[in-house]
C-alpha positions in Angstrom: -5.3 8.6 -35.5 -8.5 6.9 -36.6 -6.5 4.0 -37.9 -4.8 3.5 -34.5 -8.2 3.7 -32.7 -9.8 1.1 -35.0 -6.7 -1.1 -34.5 -7.0 -1.0 -30.7 -10.7 -1.8 -30.7 -10.3 -5.0 -32.7 -7.0 -6.2 -31.4 -5.6 -7.6 -28.1 -3.1 -5.8 -25.9 -0.5 -8.2 -24.4 1.9 -7.6 -21.5 4.4 -10.3 -20.7 7.7 -10.6 -18.8 11.0 -11.1 -20.8 13.9 -12.9 -19.2 17.6 -12.3 -20.0 17.6 -8.6 -20.9 20.6 -6.8 -19.4 21.0 -3.5 -21.3 19.4 -1.1 -23.7 20.8 -3.0 -26.6 18.8 -6.1 -25.4 15.7 -4.0 -25.3 16.2 -3.0 -28.9 16.9 -6.6 -30.0 13.6 -7.8 -28.4 11.6 -5.0 -29.9 13.0 -5.7 -33.4 12.3 -9.4 -33.1 8.7 -8.8 -32.2 8.2 -6.0 -34.7 9.1 -8.3 -37.6 6.0 -10.4 -37.1 3.0 -9.3 -39.3 -0.1 -8.4 -37.3 1.8 -6.9 -34.4 1.9 -3.2 -33.6 3.0 -0.7 -30.9 5.7 -2.8 -29.5 7.4 -1.5 -26.3 10.0 -3.3 -24.2 10.9 -1.9 -20.8 14.3 -2.9 -19.2 13.3 -1.8 -15.7 10.0 -3.8 -15.6 11.5 -6.5 -17.8 8.3 -6.6 -19.7 7.2 -6.4 -23.3 3.8 -4.9 -24.4 2.3 -5.0 -27.9 -1.0 -5.2 -29.7 -1.6 -8.3 -31.7 -4.1 -9.1 -34.5 -4.9 -12.7 -33.6 -6.1 -13.2 -37.1 -2.6 -12.6 -38.5 -0.3 -13.7 -35.7 -0.2 -15.8 -32.5 1.8 -15.8 -29.3 3.8 -18.9 -30.4 5.3 -16.9 -33.2 6.3 -14.2 -30.7 7.8 -16.7 -28.3 9.9 -18.2 -31.1 11.1 -14.8 -32.4 12.1 -13.7 -28.9 13.9 -17.0 -28.3 15.7 -16.8 -31.6 17.0 -13.4 -30.5 18.4 -14.9 -27.3 15.8 -14.2 -24.8 12.6 -15.8 -23.3 9.1 -14.3 -23.1 6.6 -15.8 -20.7 2.9 -15.9 -21.6 1.9 -18.2 -18.7 0.0 -15.5 -16.8 -2.1 -14.7 -19.9 -2.9 -18.4 -20.4 -3.9 -18.6 -16.7 -6.3 -15.7 -17.2 -7.8 -17.3 -20.3 -8.5 -20.5 -18.3 -10.0 -18.5 -15.4 -7.1 -19.5 -13.1 -6.2 -16.8 -10.6 -2.7 -15.2 -10.8 -0.4 -15.3 -7.8 0.9 -12.0 -6.5 4.2 -11.6 -8.4 7.3 -11.6 -6.2 9.7 -9.5 -8.2 12.4 -9.8 -5.5 12.9 -13.6 -5.8 12.3 -14.9 -9.3 13.9 -18.0 -10.6 16.2 -15.8 -12.8 17.3 -13.9 -9.7 18.1 -17.1 -7.7 20.1 -18.4 -10.6 22.0 -15.1 -10.9 22.8 -15.1 -7.2 24.0 -18.8 -7.2 26.2 -18.1 -10.3 27.7 -15.0 -8.5 28.4 -16.9 -5.2 30.0 -19.8 -7.1 32.2 -17.4 -9.2 33.3 -15.3 -6.2 34.2 -18.4 -4.1 36.5 -19.6 -6.8 37.8 -16.1 -7.8 39.3 -15.4 -4.4 42.0 -18.2 -4.6 42.5 -17.4 -8.3 43.2 -13.8 -7.5 45.6 -14.8 -4.6 47.5 -17.3 -6.8 47.7 -15.1 -9.9 48.7 -11.8 -8.1 50.8 -13.6 -5.5 53.4 -14.6 -8.1 54.4 -10.9 -8.3 55.1 -10.7 -4.6 58.5 -11.4 -3.1 58.4 -14.3 -0.7 55.3 -15.9 -2.4 57.3 -18.9 -3.6 58.4 -19.6 0.0 54.8 -19.8 1.0 53.6 -21.7 -2.1 56.6 -23.8 -3.3 55.2 -24.4 -6.8 56.6 -23.5 -10.2 54.9 -20.8 -12.4 53.9 -23.5 -14.8 52.2 -25.6 -12.1 50.4 -22.6 -10.7 49.2 -21.6 -14.1 47.7 -25.0 -14.7 46.0 -24.9 -11.3 44.6 -21.5 -12.2 43.3 -22.9 -15.5 41.5 -25.7 -13.7 39.8 -23.3 -11.2 39.0 -20.6 -13.7 37.4 -22.9 -16.3 34.2 -23.6 -14.2 33.9 -19.8 -13.5 34.0 -19.1 -17.2 31.8 -21.9 -18.4 29.4 -22.3 -15.5 28.9 -18.9 -13.9 29.8 -17.0 -17.1 27.8 -19.3 -19.5 25.0 -16.7 -19.8 27.3 -14.2 -21.5 28.7 -16.7 -24.0 25.3 -18.2 -24.9 23.9 -14.8 -25.8 27.1 -13.8 -27.5 26.9 -16.8 -29.8 23.2 -16.1 -30.6 24.1 -12.5 -31.3 26.9 -13.6 -33.6 24.5 -15.8 -35.6 22.3 -12.7 -36.1 25.3 -10.4 -36.7 24.4 -8.2 -33.7 26.0 -7.4 -30.4 25.0 -6.3 -26.9 26.5 -5.9 -23.4 26.8 -9.7 -23.1 28.9 -9.7 -26.3 31.4 -7.1 -24.7 31.7 -9.2 -21.6 32.1 -12.5 -23.5 34.7 -11.0 -25.9 36.7 -9.4 -23.1 36.8 -12.3 -20.6 37.0 -14.8 -23.4 40.1 -13.1 -24.9 41.8 -13.0 -21.5 40.9 -16.7 -20.8 42.0 -18.0 -24.2 45.3 -16.1 -24.2 46.1 -17.3 -20.7 45.1 -20.9 -21.6 47.4 -20.9 -24.7 50.3 -19.6 -22.6 49.7 -22.3 -20.0 49.3 -25.2 -22.3 51.5 -24.1 -25.3 54.2 -21.8 -23.9 56.5 -22.3 -26.8 54.0 -20.6 -29.2 54.7 -17.3 -27.4 58.4 -17.2 -27.6 58.4 -13.6 -28.8 59.9 -11.4 -26.1 57.2 -8.8 -26.6 54.7 -11.3 -25.1 55.2 -12.0 -21.4 54.3 -15.4 -19.8 52.0 -13.7 -17.3 48.5 -15.1 -17.4 45.2 -13.2 -16.8 43.0 -15.9 -15.4 42.3 -13.6 -12.4 41.0 -10.9 -14.8 38.6 -13.3 -16.5 37.2 -14.8 -13.2 37.0 -11.5 -11.3 35.4 -9.6 -14.1 32.7 -12.3 -14.4 32.2 -12.3 -10.7 31.9 -8.5 -10.4 29.5 -8.2 -13.3 27.3 -11.0 -11.9 27.4 -9.2 -8.6 26.4 -5.9 -10.2 23.5 -7.6 -12.0 22.3 -9.3 -8.9 22.4 -6.0 -6.9 20.8 -4.2 -9.8 18.0 -6.9 -9.8 17.4 -6.4 -6.1 17.3 -2.7 -6.5 15.0 -2.9 -9.5 12.5 -5.0 -7.5 12.1 -2.1 -5.1 11.0 0.2 -7.9 7.9 -1.9 -8.4 6.8 -2.1 -4.8 3.8 0.2 -5.5 2.2 -2.4 -7.7 3.1 -5.1 -5.2 1.4 -3.1 -2.4 -1.7 -2.6 -4.6 -1.9 -6.3 -5.4 -1.6 -7.2 -1.7 -4.6 -5.1 -0.9 -6.8 -7.9 -2.1 -7.7 -10.4 0.6 -7.2 -14.1 -0.3 -10.5 -15.2 1.3 -14.0 -13.7 1.3 -16.9 -14.3 3.7 -20.1 -14.5 1.7 -23.8 -15.3 2.3 -25.3 -17.6 -0.2 -28.8 -19.1 0.4 -28.8 -17.7 3.9 -25.6 -19.7 4.7 -22.3 -17.9 5.5 -19.1 -19.5 4.1 -15.5 -18.4 3.4 -14.5 -18.7 -0.2 -11.3 -17.9 -2.3 -11.4 -14.4 -3.8 -11.4 -15.7 -7.4 -14.7 -17.7 -6.7 -16.5 -14.4 -5.9 -19.4 -13.6 -8.3 -21.2 -10.5 -9.3 -24.4 -10.3 -7.2 -22.9 -12.2 -4.2 -23.5 -10.7 -0.8 -20.1 -10.3 0.9 -19.7 -9.7 4.7 -16.9 -7.5 6.0 -16.0 -7.3 9.7 -14.1 -4.5 11.5 -10.5 -4.3 10.5 -11.1 -6.5 7.4 -10.2 -5.7 3.8 -13.0 -5.1 1.4 -12.6 -7.7 -1.3 -14.0 -5.9 -4.3 -16.4 -3.1 -5.4 -20.0 -3.1 -4.4 -23.1 -1.4 -2.9 -23.6 -1.5 0.9 -26.9 -3.4 1.7 -26.8 -3.5 5.5 -24.8 -1.8 8.2 -22.8 1.4 8.8 -19.0 1.9 8.9 -16.0 4.2 8.4 -13.7 3.0 5.7 -10.0 3.9 5.1 -9.7 4.6 1.4 -6.2 6.1 1.6 -4.4 3.4 -0.5 -6.9 4.2 -3.4 -7.5 8.0 -3.0 -4.5 9.2 -1.0 -6.9 10.7 1.5 -6.1 9.7 5.1 -9.5 10.5 6.7 -11.8 7.5 6.8 -15.0 7.9 4.8 -18.4 7.1 6.5 -20.5 4.7 4.6 -24.2 3.6 5.0 -26.8 1.6 3.1 -26.6 2.5 -0.6 -23.0 3.8 -0.4 -20.4 2.5 -2.9 -17.5 0.5 -1.4 -14.2 0.0 -3.1 -12.2 -3.2 -3.2 -8.8 -3.0 -1.4 -10.0 -0.4 1.1 -10.0 -1.2 4.9 -13.1 -1.4 7.1 -12.3 0.6 10.3 -15.3 0.2 12.6 -18.7 -1.4 11.9 -19.6 -4.7 10.3 -21.6 -4.6 7.1 -22.8 -6.5 4.1 -22.5 -5.4 0.5 -23.6 -6.6 -2.9 -20.7 -7.3 -5.3 -20.9 -5.2 -8.5 -17.5 -5.7 -10.1 -14.7 -8.3 -9.8 -11.2 -8.7 -11.1 -9.9 -6.3 -13.6 -13.3 -4.6 -13.8 -13.1 -3.4 -10.2 -11.6 0.1 -9.4 -8.5 -1.5 -7.8 -8.1 -3.8 -10.9 -8.3 -0.8 -13.2 -5.8 1.1 -11.1 -3.3 -1.7 -11.1 -3.7 -2.1 -14.9 -3.3 1.7 -15.4 -0.2 1.9 -13.3 1.3 -1.2 -15.0 0.7 0.3 -18.4 2.2 3.6 -17.4 5.3 1.9 -15.9 5.7 -0.1 -19.1 5.4 2.8 -21.4 8.3 4.9 -22.7 8.9 8.6 -22.2 9.9 10.7 -25.2 13.3 11.4 -23.6 14.1 7.7 -23.7 14.2 7.9 -27.5 17.6 9.5 -27.2 18.9 6.6 -25.1 17.4 4.1 -27.4 19.1 5.6 -30.5 22.5 5.7 -28.7 22.1 2.1 -27.5 21.5 0.9 -31.0 25.0 1.9 -32.2 26.7 1.9 -28.8 28.1 -1.7 -28.7 29.4 -1.8 -32.2 31.2 1.5 -31.6 32.7 0.2 -28.4 34.0 -3.0 -30.1 35.6 -0.8 -32.8 37.2 1.4 -30.2 38.5 -1.7 -28.4 40.0 -3.1 -31.6 41.6 0.3 -32.5 43.0 0.5 -28.9 44.4 -3.1 -29.2 46.3 -2.5 -32.5 47.3 1.0 -31.4 49.1 -0.4 -28.4 50.5 -3.4 -30.3 51.9 -1.4 -33.3 52.6 2.0 -31.9 54.2 1.2 -28.6 56.8 -1.2 -27.1 54.6 -2.6 -24.3 53.8 -5.7 -26.3 50.8 -8.0 -26.8 49.9 -8.6 -23.2 49.3 -4.9 -22.3 47.5 -4.4 -25.6 45.2 -7.3 -24.8 44.4 -6.0 -21.3 43.6 -2.5 -22.6 41.4 -4.2 -25.2 39.6 -6.0 -22.4 39.3 -2.9 -20.3 37.6 -0.9 -23.0 35.0 -3.7 -23.6 34.3 -4.1 -19.9 34.1 -0.4 -18.9 31.4 0.2 -21.5 28.0 0.2 -19.9 24.8 0.5 -21.9 23.0 -1.1 -18.9 23.0 2.2 -17.0 21.8 3.9 -20.2 18.9 1.5 -20.6 17.8 1.9 -16.9 18.1 5.6 -16.6 14.6 6.5 -17.8 12.4 3.5 -17.0 13.4 3.1 -13.4 12.6 6.8 -12.7 9.2 6.4 -14.5 8.4 3.3 -12.4 9.2 5.0 -9.1 7.4 8.2 -10.2 4.2 6.5 -11.3 4.3 4.2 -8.2 4.6 7.2 -5.9 1.8 8.9 -7.7 -0.5 5.9 -7.2 0.3 5.9 -3.5 -0.8 9.5 -3.4 -4.0 8.9 -5.2 -2.6 10.2 -8.5 -3.0 7.8 -11.5 -0.7 8.7 -14.4 -1.8 6.8 -17.5 1.5 6.9 -19.5 5.1 7.9 -19.2 4.7 10.6 -21.9 2.2 12.5 -19.7 4.5 12.3 -16.7 7.3 13.8 -18.7 5.2 16.4 -20.5 3.6 17.7 -17.3 6.7 19.6 -16.3 6.4 21.7 -19.5 2.9 23.0 -18.7 2.7 26.8 -18.5 -1.0 27.3 -18.5 -3.6 25.4 -16.4 -7.3 25.7 -17.1 -9.9 24.7 -14.5 -13.6 24.0 -15.0 -15.5 25.6 -12.2 -18.4 23.4 -11.1 -17.2 20.2 -9.4 -13.6 21.2 -9.7 -13.1 24.5 -8.0 -16.4 24.2 -6.3 -18.0 21.2 -4.6 -20.6 20.8 -7.3 -23.3 20.4 -4.6 -25.4 23.6 -4.3 -26.9 24.4 -0.9 -29.4 26.9 0.4 -27.6 29.8 1.9 -30.5 32.2 2.8 -34.3 32.6 2.4 -36.1 35.9 1.9 -39.8 35.6 2.4 -42.2 38.4 1.3 -45.6 38.6 3.2 -45.4 34.9 4.1 -43.5 32.9 6.7 -40.2 31.3 5.8 -41.6 27.9 6.7 -44.6 28.4 4.4 -42.4 29.6 1.5 -40.2 26.5 1.8 -43.2 24.2 2.2 -44.9 25.4 -1.0 -41.6 25.6 -3.0 -40.5 22.1 -2.0 -43.9 20.6 -2.7 -43.3 21.5 -6.4 -39.5 21.2 -6.6 -39.6 17.6 -5.3 -40.7 16.6 -8.8 -37.7 18.2 -10.4 -34.4 16.5 -11.0 -32.4 19.8 -11.2 -29.6 20.1 -8.6 -30.9 23.4 -7.3 -34.4 21.9 -6.8 -32.9 19.0 -4.9 -30.9 21.4 -2.7 -34.1 23.3 -1.8 -36.0 20.0 -1.0 -33.1 18.7 1.2 -32.9 22.0 3.0 -36.6 21.9 3.8 -36.4 18.3 5.0 -33.4 19.1 7.2 -35.4 21.8 8.9 -38.2 19.4 9.7 -40.7 21.1 7.4 -43.3 18.7 5.8 -44.6 19.4 2.3 -47.4 18.1 0.1 -47.6 16.5 -3.3 -48.4 19.0 -6.1 -51.7 18.8 -7.9 -50.0 19.7 -11.2 -46.4 19.9 -12.2 -44.6 21.2 -15.4 -40.9 21.6 -16.0 -39.8 24.7 -17.9 -36.4 23.7 -19.4 -33.6 26.1 -18.6 -35.7 28.4 -16.5 -37.7 26.7 -13.7 -41.0 24.9 -12.9 -44.6 25.7 -12.5 -47.6 23.9 -11.1 -50.5 23.8 -8.6 -49.9 23.3 -4.8 -52.9 23.2 -2.4 -54.9 25.1 -5.1 -52.2 27.8 -5.4 -50.6 28.6 -8.8 -46.9 28.4 -8.2 -44.0 29.5 -10.4 -40.4 28.9 -9.4 -37.3 29.8 -11.3 -34.8 32.4 -12.3 -35.5 36.2 -12.5 -35.8 36.0 -16.3 -38.7 33.5 -15.8 -40.4 36.0 -13.5 -40.0 38.9 -16.0 -41.2 36.7 -18.9 -44.4 36.0 -16.9 -44.8 39.7 -15.9 -44.1 39.1 -12.2 -42.9 42.3 -10.5 -39.5 41.9 -8.9 -38.6 45.6 -8.4 -38.9 45.5 -4.5 -36.3 42.8 -4.4 -33.9 44.3 -7.0 -31.2 45.4 -4.5 -31.2 42.0 -2.8 -31.1 40.3 -6.2 -28.1 42.4 -7.3 -26.2 41.8 -4.1 -26.8 38.0 -4.2 -25.8 37.9 -7.9 -22.6 39.8 -7.1 -21.8 37.3 -4.3 -21.9 34.4 -6.8 -25.2 33.0 -5.5 -27.9 31.5 -7.6 -31.2 33.3 -7.0 -34.5 31.3 -7.2 -37.7 33.4 -7.2 -41.0 31.9 -5.9 -44.2 33.4 -7.2 -47.5 32.3 -5.7 -50.7 33.3 -7.5 -48.7 35.7 -9.7 -47.2 37.6 -6.7 -43.5 37.4 -5.8 -43.5 35.8 -2.3 -39.8 35.3 -1.8 -36.3 34.5 -2.9 -34.2 31.5 -2.1 -30.4 32.0 -2.4 -28.2 29.0 -3.2 -24.4 28.8 -3.4 -22.0 26.2 -4.8 -19.3 26.2 -2.2 -15.8 26.7 -3.1 -13.5 23.8 -2.2 -11.8 24.8 1.0 -8.3 24.6 -0.5 -9.1 26.1 -3.9 -7.4 29.5 -3.2 -4.3 27.8 -1.6 -3.9 25.4 -4.6 -4.2 28.3 -7.2 -1.6 30.3 -5.2 0.8 27.3 -5.2 0.4 26.9 -9.0 1.0 30.6 -9.6 4.2 30.3 -7.4 5.3 27.6 -9.9 5.1 30.2 -12.7 1.9 28.8 -14.2 -0.9 30.9 -15.7 -4.2 29.9 -14.1 -7.6 30.2 -15.9 -11.1 29.4 -14.9 -14.0 28.4 -17.2 -17.6 28.8 -16.1 -21.1 29.0 -17.5 -21.9 31.7 -14.9 -22.4 35.3 -16.0 -19.4 37.6 -16.0 -20.2 39.2 -12.7 -20.3 35.9 -10.8 -17.3 34.6 -12.7 -15.3 37.7 -11.8 -16.2 37.4 -8.1 -15.2 33.8 -7.9 -12.0 34.5 -9.9 -11.0 37.2 -7.4 -11.8 35.0 -4.4 -9.7 32.1 -5.6 -7.0 34.2 -7.2 -7.1 33.1 -10.9 -5.1 35.1 -13.5 -7.9 35.0 -16.0 -11.4 33.7 -16.4 -13.9 33.0 -19.2 -17.6 33.5 -18.3 -20.8 32.2 -19.9 -18.9 29.4 -21.5 -21.1 26.8 -23.2 -20.0 23.1 -23.0 -18.9 23.2 -26.7 -16.8 26.3 -26.2 -14.4 24.7 -23.7 -12.5 22.7 -26.4 -12.1 25.9 -28.5 -10.7 27.9 -25.6 -8.1 25.2 -24.9 -7.3 25.1 -28.6 -6.9 28.9 -28.7 -4.4 28.9 -25.9 -2.5 26.1 -27.7 -2.4 28.1 -30.9 -0.9 31.0 -29.1 2.0 28.8 -28.1 0.9 27.7 -24.7 1.3 24.2 -23.3 -2.0 23.6 -21.6 -3.3 21.4 -18.8 -7.1 21.1 -18.4 -8.7 20.1 -15.1 -12.3 19.0 -15.1 -14.8 16.4 -13.9 -17.9 16.4 -16.1 -19.0 14.8 -19.3 -18.9 18.2 -21.0 -15.2 18.5 -20.0 -14.2 15.4 -21.8 -13.5 17.0 -25.2 -11.4 19.7 -23.6 -9.5 17.2 -21.5 -8.7 15.2 -24.6 -7.7 18.4 -26.6 -5.3 19.7 -23.9 -1.7 18.7 -23.7 -2.3 17.1 -20.3 -5.9 16.3 -19.2 -6.3 16.0 -15.4 -9.6 14.5 -14.3 -11.1 14.4 -10.8 -11.7 10.8 -9.8 -15.0 11.8 -8.3 -16.2 12.9 -11.7 -17.8 11.1 -14.6 -16.3 8.0 -16.2 -16.0 9.6 -19.6 -14.0 12.5 -18.1 -11.7 10.0 -16.4 -11.3 8.1 -19.6 -10.4 11.2 -21.6 -7.7 12.4 -19.1 -4.0 11.6 -18.9 -3.9 12.0 -15.1 -6.7 11.0 -12.7 -6.9 12.4 -9.1 -8.7 9.6 -7.3 -9.7 11.7 -4.3 -11.0 14.7 -6.2 -8.7 16.8 -4.0 -7.3 19.8 -5.9 -4.0 19.5 -4.0 -3.4 16.5 -6.4 -3.0 19.0 -9.3 0.0 20.6 -7.5 1.4 17.2 -6.5 1.1 15.7 -10.0 3.1 18.6 -11.5 5.7 18.4 -8.7 6.0 14.7 -9.3 6.6 15.3 -13.0 9.3 17.8 -12.3 11.0 15.6 -9.8 10.8 12.6 -12.1 12.2 14.4 -15.1 15.0 15.8 -13.0 15.9 12.3 -11.9 15.9 11.0 -15.5 18.2 13.8 -16.5 20.6 13.0 -13.6 20.5 9.3 -14.5 21.2 10.0 -18.2 24.0 12.4 -17.3 25.8 9.8 -15.1 25.3 7.1 -17.7 26.8 9.3 -20.4 29.6 10.9 -18.4 30.6 7.5 -17.1 31.3 6.2 -20.6 32.7 9.5 -21.9 35.4 9.3 -19.1 35.8 5.6 -18.7 36.2 4.5 -22.3 39.2 6.8 -23.1 40.9 6.0 -19.8 40.6 2.3 -20.7 41.8 2.8 -24.2 44.9 4.8 -23.0 45.8 2.0 -20.6 44.9 3.9 -17.4 42.3 1.5 -16.2 42.7 -2.1 -14.9 40.1 -4.4 -16.4 39.0 -5.6 -12.9 38.5 -2.0 -11.7 36.6 -1.4 -14.9 34.3 -4.4 -14.2 33.7 -3.1 -10.6 32.9 0.4 -11.8 30.7 -0.9 -14.6 28.7 -3.1 -12.2 28.0 -0.3 -9.8 27.1 2.2 -12.5 23.8 0.4 -13.1 23.2 0.1 -9.3 23.8 3.8 -8.8 21.3 4.7 -11.5 18.6 2.5 -10.0 19.4 3.8 -6.5 19.1 7.4 -7.7 15.7 6.6 -9.1 14.7 5.1 -5.7 15.5 8.5 -4.1 12.2 9.7 -5.6 10.3 7.6 -3.1 11.6 9.7 -0.3 10.7 13.1 -1.9 7.7 15.1 -0.5 5.1 16.2 -2.9 
């Protein structure tokens, strides 16, 4: 593990699009070609995103070597976007619907289908009675016309199949293109020889019927399937496209007291940007002037606008709903929250789920096996039956065409892309495909209490003065507590301010780590802290004992205030439970998950909170270092554990767990350590992320089932002569489209 970590720190991660991949075998070819280069590690190629990602040691390898290796394998990798970034040129929003490759594919299909219609009519028409009356031409002349019309279909529209087939042949490999090229090429060559040299085939077992229609229609149908598949695949990446479109193209800034509109990529850290009502916030920053409500739903998944004032953080890509304001730019480009989200989602969509390993292994041997089955079928029909060469050839072609590793290669990545995209739109960032797949196996989910189950912001719930007014008690306590940075101290000070009570500066202040504070306020000796601090300093607390016991049982923090060594009151504070905590835990239990709470509170408080929320188990008085041990103990007992937390001290446990889920409102280190990030900090995201995992895995299994069953049924039918090659081509084309369409159904599912 350490070796991998060191490698990542000193090497560069590259993501680049690859053109020309059509099936799982292509993916394997591209991966192998890149893996052969010294200095490259962790290669992953994704058919659905049509991208390759790898880590490169620039001291041992360069991108030119990668480009050449991929080109030698028969494909093209494009590093232009990386070069643009290096030169500081802004990238355009990628239009995955209309790439040059897609346009070429569409044009080839339209050209092929226009010519295939007359080819089909002429070829099939010869078998109809009365056709010669309509078309008074001899069979020989018709065959020659068919040859002339079919040739451009094969060598113009179908050239992509033959080019890749030839490169495959040079490398002694094969893929889906090889199957199409061999199948259509065999039909075309056989028909051409019959047309031009009919005397060669004088054997009665060989009919003079030509199969130009099979060659042309098969090419047309496969091109149609790939075009439809390409259009469907583009919809799987709409989540990324929507995120990219959140960035405005122009930004209004104030420089040297002059307002001007500049392109987004000219924005600099420290600039003062101006946002008007209804405008998109261009990047991250701190509000310097104004007040507004901002719609952050595309980032957090929360629909309610968030009020912002001077000093508030604003996030790039969110929408200003009401007021006009100015903010100082603190992050731009990939360093902004939106940039990091886009990068995270892209990496997750490009990663491979463990279940895909099965598909990859099958794809590696699939094409050679299909070619072998086709050859066996051909000789079987030729030698063991009386149907002759022509029928044997057509069954040979049918076997090659019906085989479809395309659907196999698309089954997993398309579901992953749609799943991670849907998660991003719901404020759930999934860092890799492995996490998305593994999440459905979770049987135990552990929650940190503070900031996760509770709001993490304590507030004063009640005040109990003793021989002194409540106002005076709060005045003296806040005079001293204002110097403390402890959250409980700040809660007391804020409560006092909100009640309009003014307080003084202390004459002396001392912090007592872990127990409280002491000092001098208006010549009074003041001691503030927990009950143990009072007892240590021999302050009598007996008259408040019943109140202390009740407050402790109710999960409240109790702060005692002693003035001149006399207990003058108690201040009770509570860390509010999140309003949907109990509902979320109930939903998780209904999903057959064991729920556990970790807290540093004493057992009595922990038990009370656990009962209120509905946890199955809890661990009280947990020190920060104990959390990782508790997670590990559950794992050792055979449990698959998810850990939910938000603090720095949760990071080790998040990393140790099988799936770490961090609240996006938490610390950066916790977010970095987690596998799933809930941008809004809403606990409902835990339920949604687990549901999303289950839905995605179910979709993957459905896709793989149909991809496998299709070939299991189709190949034997073709081999036994029960499938026309043109029907096989149509079915093969739509198998890939059906897999992608099934993945797209995920977008309509409710989480």
